[in-house]
C-alpha positions in Angstrom: 88.9 112.9 118.2 87.6 115.8 116.1 84.2 115.7 114.4 83.9 112.7 112.2 82.5 113.5 108.7 81.3 111.1 106.1 81.6 111.8 102.4 81.3 109.9 99.1 84.4 109.5 97.1 84.3 110.8 93.6 85.3 108.5 90.7 88.6 110.4 90.4 89.5 109.4 94.0 90.5 105.8 93.2 93.8 106.2 94.9 92.2 107.3 98.1 89.9 104.3 98.0 92.8 102.0 97.2 94.7 103.3 100.2 91.9 102.9 102.7 91.0 99.5 101.3 94.5 98.2 101.5 94.8 99.6 105.1 91.6 97.7 106.0 92.8 94.5 104.4 96.2 94.7 106.2 94.7 95.6 109.6 91.7 93.2 109.6 92.5 90.4 107.2 90.0 88.1 108.9 87.1 90.4 108.2 87.5 90.3 104.4 87.4 87.7 101.7 90.2 89.3 99.8 93.8 89.9 100.9 96.1 92.9 100.8 98.7 90.9 99.0 96.3 90.1 96.2 94.8 93.6 95.9 98.1 95.4 96.0 98.9 94.0 92.6 95.7 95.4 90.9 96.4 98.2 88.4 94.9 101.6 88.1 92.1 100.5 85.7 90.9 97.9 88.2 90.7 100.5 91.0 89.0 103.1 88.8 86.4 100.5 87.7 85.8 99.5 91.3 85.2 103.1 92.4 82.8 103.6 89.5 80.9 100.3 90.2 79.8 101.2 93.8 79.5 104.2 96.0 82.5 104.4 98.4 81.8 106.3 101.6 84.7 107.3 103.9 84.8 108.6 107.4 87.2 111.4 108.0 88.7 112.6 111.3 90.2 115.9 110.1 92.4 115.1 107.2 92.7 111.3 108.1 90.4 108.6 106.6 89.4 106.4 109.5 86.7 104.2 108.0 85.0 103.0 104.8 81.9 101.3 103.6 80.5 100.6 100.2 77.0 100.6 98.7 76.5 98.5 95.6 73.6 97.7 93.3 72.1 94.1 93.6 68.8 94.9 91.9 66.7 92.2 90.3 64.0 92.7 87.6 61.4 92.8 90.4 63.2 94.8 93.1 65.7 97.7 93.6 68.2 96.2 96.1 71.3 97.8 97.4 74.1 96.0 99.3 76.2 97.4 102.1 79.7 95.8 102.2 83.3 96.4 103.1 82.7 98.1 106.4 85.9 98.9 108.3 86.9 101.4 111.0 90.4 102.0 112.2 91.0 100.2 115.6 91.6 103.4 117.6 88.0 104.6 116.9 86.1 101.4 117.1 83.2 101.6 119.6 82.9 105.4 119.2 80.1 105.6 116.7 82.1 105.8 113.4 80.6 102.5 112.1 77.2 103.8 113.0 77.7 107.0 111.0 79.1 105.0 108.0 76.1 102.6 108.0 73.7 105.5 108.4 75.3 107.3 105.4 75.0 104.0 103.5 71.3 103.7 104.3 70.8 107.4 103.3 72.6 106.7 100.0 70.5 103.7 99.3 67.3 105.7 100.0 68.5 108.5 97.7 69.0 105.9 95.0 65.4 104.5 95.6 66.4 101.1 96.7 63.7 99.1 98.5 66.1 96.9 100.6 69.6 97.1 101.7 71.5 93.8 102.2 74.4 93.2 104.5 76.1 89.8 104.5 77.7 89.0 107.9 79.8 86.1 109.0 77.6 83.8 111.1 80.4 83.4 113.6 81.0 87.2 113.9 78.7 87.9 116.9 79.9 91.5 117.2 79.0 92.3 113.6 75.6 90.5 113.9 74.8 92.4 117.1 75.8 95.8 115.6 73.8 95.2 112.4 70.8 94.1 114.5 71.0 97.1 116.7 71.0 99.3 113.7 67.8 97.7 112.4 69.1 95.0 110.0 67.0 91.8 110.4 68.6 88.4 110.2 67.3 86.0 107.5 67.5 82.3 106.9 69.6 82.9 103.8 73.2 81.6 104.1 76.1 81.1 101.8 79.7 80.0 102.1 82.1 82.8 103.0 83.3 84.2 99.7 87.0 83.7 99.1 87.3 81.5 102.2 90.7 80.5 103.2 91.5 77.0 104.7 90.9 78.5 108.1 87.5 79.9 107.2 86.3 77.4 104.5 83.6 76.0 106.7 82.2 79.4 107.7 79.0 80.9 106.4 77.6 84.3 105.9 74.0 85.3 106.7 72.0 87.9 104.8 70.7 90.6 107.0 68.2 93.0 105.4 67.2 96.6 106.1 63.9 97.5 104.5 63.8 101.0 102.9 60.4 100.9 101.3 56.8 101.2 102.4 56.3 97.6 103.4 59.2 96.6 105.8 57.7 93.1 106.3 57.9 92.1 102.7 61.3 90.8 101.7 61.0 88.8 98.5 63.1 85.6 98.3 64.7 87.0 95.1 66.3 89.7 97.2 68.2 87.1 99.2 69.4 85.1 96.3 71.9 87.7 95.3 75.7 87.2 95.2 78.2 90.0 95.8 81.5 90.8 94.2 
């Protein structure tokens, strides 16, 4: 493994995002609410809009993209809230710090955009993801929701909001922050 670098995709790099997103959906279908079959049919306008809607950060190992995470805006009238979502790392590099670098880049991006909190919804039955997010500094909350886009196999599963405070008062997490839905 060479040095892993993280960069934000430009809005003109929709094809790069499409490729890594479809790779993630094909390799780890259980980790996402969407399916590769569904998303393969989306047109260029859809992918361009998706790249413009949220920051898409990719991990690169030389010329190869080996991971991705997104940072979106879930702000309310009262609070600037970012959301971390779509985290994926290629299997051969899992457990080697790539996810940590992606999440750190997501936190840095959220801080640059003056968010006060960063949300990360994690499946309550995904112990590995909960442990990872906790070790990074995300705090579990009591806020739960049904798994978005749940299949018959996962229809009874919930996601839990985990929060990473970015502002001056890390103890204050308003309930309006946790009432957000993602897309």
